[in-house]
MIMAR-488533 format. One record per residue (C-alpha): residue in one letter; x, y, z. Coordinates in steps of 0.2 Angstrom, whole numbers, plus 2048, in hexadecimal, padded with zeros to 3 digits. Example, Ala and Ser with C-alpha at 12.3 -4.5 7.8 and 13.67 -1.06 7.14 Angstrom:
// residues 2
A83E7EA827S8447FB824
***
This chain:
// residues 384
XAAE8CA65EXAA08D4660XA938CF66FXA818D4672XA7C8D5685XA6C8D468DXA678D869FXA568D66A7XA5A8D06B8XA508DD6C3XA498EE6BEXA568F56B3XA548F069FXA658F0697XA6B8EC686XA7D8EC681XA8A8EA674XA9C8E6677XAAC8E266CXAB98D5674XACA8D266EXACB8C0670XAD98BB67EXADD8B268CXADA8BE69AXAE68B56A7XAF58B8699XAF08C668FXAE08D1692XAD48D4684XACF8E567DXABD8E9682XAB48F8679XAA18FC67EXA9990066CXA89903675XA81901687XA6F90668AXA6590569AXA5490869FXA5190C6B2XA419076B9XA459116CAXA3891E6C8XA2A9106C8XA2E9066D5XA339146E1XA209156E3XA1F9066ECXA2F9056F6XA378F86EBXA388EE6DDXA288E46D6XA2C8D56CAXA1C8D76C1XA1D8EA6BDXA308E86B9XA2B8D86ADXA1F8E46A3XA2B8F36A3XA398E769BXA2D8DF68EXA288F1689XA3B8FA689XA478EC684XA438EB671XA458FE66FXA568FD67AXA5A8EE66EXA578FA65EXA61907667XA6F8FD66BXA718F665AXA6F908650XA7E90F65EXA898FF65AXA87903646XA7F8F1646XA6D8F4641XA668F2630XA578F5626XA4F8E3621XA468E1612XA438CF614XA368C7621XA388B5625XA268B162BXA2889E62FXA378A563CXA2B8B2643XA1E8A6647XA2B89B650XA318AB65AXA1F8AF65EXA1F89C665XA2F8A1670XA278B0676XA178A767AXA188AC68DXA1E8BE688XA108C267BXA138D767EXA268D367AXA228C966AXA168D8665XA268E5668XA318D9660XA288D4650XA2A8E5647XA3D8E564AXA3F8D3642XA358D9634XA3D8EA632XA508E8638XA5E8DC637XA6E8DB640XA7E8DC637XA8B8D3641XA888CD653XA958BD657XA8A8B9668XA7C8BC673XA7F8BD686XA708BC692XA6E8BD6A5XA658AE6AAXA688B26BBXA688B46CAXA598C26CBXA468C36CAXA3F8B46BFXA328BD6B7XA3F8CC6B3XA4D8BD6ADXA418B76A1XA3E8C6696XA508C8693XA538B5691XA458B3684XA4A8C367BXA5B8B9677XA558A9672XA498B2666XA578BB65FXA638AD660XA578A1655XA528AF647XA648B5646XA6D8A664AXA778AE655XA818A2662XA798A5674XA838A5684XA7C8A7695XA848B16A1XA828B26B4XA7B8C46BBXA898C56CAXA998BE6BFXA938CE6B5XA968DA6C5XAA58D06C8XAAC8D56B7XAA58E56B5XAB48EF6BCXABD8EA6ABXAB28F069FXABF8FD69AXAD18F9695XADB8F26A1XAEE8EC6A1XAE98DC6ACXAE28D76BBXAEC8D26C9XAE68C06D0XAE18B96DEXAD58C76E4XAC68CA6EBXAB58D06E5XAA88D86EFXA998D96E6XA898E46F0XA7A8E86E9XA678E96EEXA668D66ECXA768CF6F0XA868D26FCXA928C46F8XAA58C36F9XAB08B76EDXAC28B26EBXAC68B46DAXAD38A86D2XACF8AC6BFXAC38B36B4XAB48A46B5XABC89D6C5XAB58A36D6XAB389F6E6XAA58A56F2XAAD8A8703XA9F8B370BXA8E8BA709XA808C2713XA758B871EXA668C271EXA648D3714XA718DA706XA7A8E970AXA6F8F36FCXA608EC705XA648F3715XA6890570EXA56902705XA4E8FD715XA5690A720XA51917715XA40911716XA40915728XA46926726XA3992C719XA4792C70AXA3F9236FDXA469166F2XA549126ECXA5B9136FDXA6E9126F9XA6E9246EEXA6292B6FCXA6C92670AXA7D92C702XA7593D6FEXA70941710XA81939717XA8A94770CXA82954717XA8A94D726XA97957731XA97952743XA8D94574FXA8494F75BXA7594275EXA7F933764XA7A927757XA84917756XA7F90874DXA888F774FXA938F0741XA8B8DF740XA988CF73EXAA68DC73CXAB28D2749XAAC8C0742XAB98B573BXAAF8B172CXAAC8BD71CXA978BC71FXA8D8CB721XA7D8CE72AXA738DF728XA638DC72DXA698E0740XA6D8F173BXA5D8F4731XA558F0743XA608FB74DXA5C909740XA4A907744XA4A905756XA54916757XA4891E74CXA3A919756XA4191D767XA44930763XA35939763XA38946758XA43942748XA4B95473FXA5495472FXA6495673AXA5F944741XA5B93D72FXA6F94472AXA7893C739XA6E92A737XA7192B724XA8492D728XA84920735XA7B91372AXA8791871CXA96915727XA91906730XA8D8FC71EXA9D902717XAA78FF726XAA18EC727XAA58EA713XAB68F0715XABC8E8724XAB58D771DXABD8DB70CXACE8DF711XACE8CF71FXACB8C570FXAD88CE705XAE58C9713XAE08B8714XADF8B3704XAEF8BC700XAE58C76F2XAEF8D26E7XADF8DC6E1XACC8E16E8XABE8E66DDXAAC8EB6E2XA9D8E86D7XA8B8EA6D7XA7E8FA6DAXA878FE6EBXA969006E3XA8F90F6DBXA929176EEXA9E9266EDXAA59216FFXAA690F6FDXAB19136EDXABC91E6F6XAC0914706XAC29056FBXAD090D6F1XAD8915701XAD890470BXAE18FC6FBXAEC9086FAXAF190570BXAF48F2708XAFA8F66F8XAED8EB6EEXAE78EF6DDXAD68F66DEXAC88F46D1XAB58FF6D1XAAB8FF6C3XAA790E6B9XA999186C1XA8D9146B5XA929036B4XA909006C7XA7D8FC6C5XA758EE6B9XA7A8F06A7XA7C8E4699XA8D8E9695XA948DE6A3XA898CF69EXA918D168DXAA38D2694XA9F8C169FXA9B8B968FXAAD8BF688XAB98BD694XAB68AB699XABC8A068FXAB2890695XAA289B691XA9988D688XA8B890679XA7988B67EXA6B886673XA5D893672XA4F885676XA5A880683XA5C88F68DXA5389269DXA548A06ADXA5989D6BFXA558AA6CCXA5F8A36D8XA6F89F6CDXA7F89F6D7XA918A36D1XA9B8926CEXAAC88F6CAXABB88B6D6
***
């Protein structure tokens, strides 16, 4: 089964094709083969503004997604030349994309000149995310589904991150497990009872962990995105000499919720009270920020694993690319004899392979008629 995945939830445009065996993950894990995974990052564009601007992101998605589609299909060996054009269908596609005229102008030459050899399903992320961005990927999926008569499946962006650790062959996934999803927009913890069966047991009450990285990096003048910047400076740390001590918000609370806005405020107050800051200060503060965030994340995760008698822990989302988080999580899991799943570094951030995988693994995933597909920017992960 070959699945085309499309992801435009935020500022990364992504298209992927995976091949998946039909299997029940509970009994026997299906073989997964990534035929292509193409991502176009808008990081440099949004770095000028210190964050993602939805209107700019939407514009870039419309410009980039068709070239990425062509490249992904070509790499997968599924792109073919087309000698016959269906003008009536193209007119219908123009109607489907009436709110994305730039996308139609880019897609029309593709429909006139190319075809798709064999795609069994199209999977697209319909939420959560930035609504203007989500509509670009969703409308492209609708157009392709209509034109090529390919079944369409909607996927949850967060579920994609939950499953991203399993894009490469594994023997099994011990259940139940705890899933920690950490990114610029989300910090959530789930009890995973099975593929497609998730229970939200904790989430941030204010800022997400990635958002805290971004905001504290901005305070220190390090730029955007904050996570990689903070991590880079933290690696230079050798010893504490400036007496910087940040709080670990909610670390001792019995629940599994998070709060990072107070941590950001503590950084701001410390920064302001210093008459002068130095490169040494930035390094020590970056180290303390990273330590505080990771300590809270791991303490809560291990508590959840103990309470729910989990057999494994996984992490996903953009912040899961953090080297120290990955290293410390593996260490803590080894101490407790827990299986540990972390995504391949290049699949930590947003990608379309995880969206295709979500469609492949969940046996309950239903096909959706293209004309009924909608986005939900506040979509939650459901299923208990």
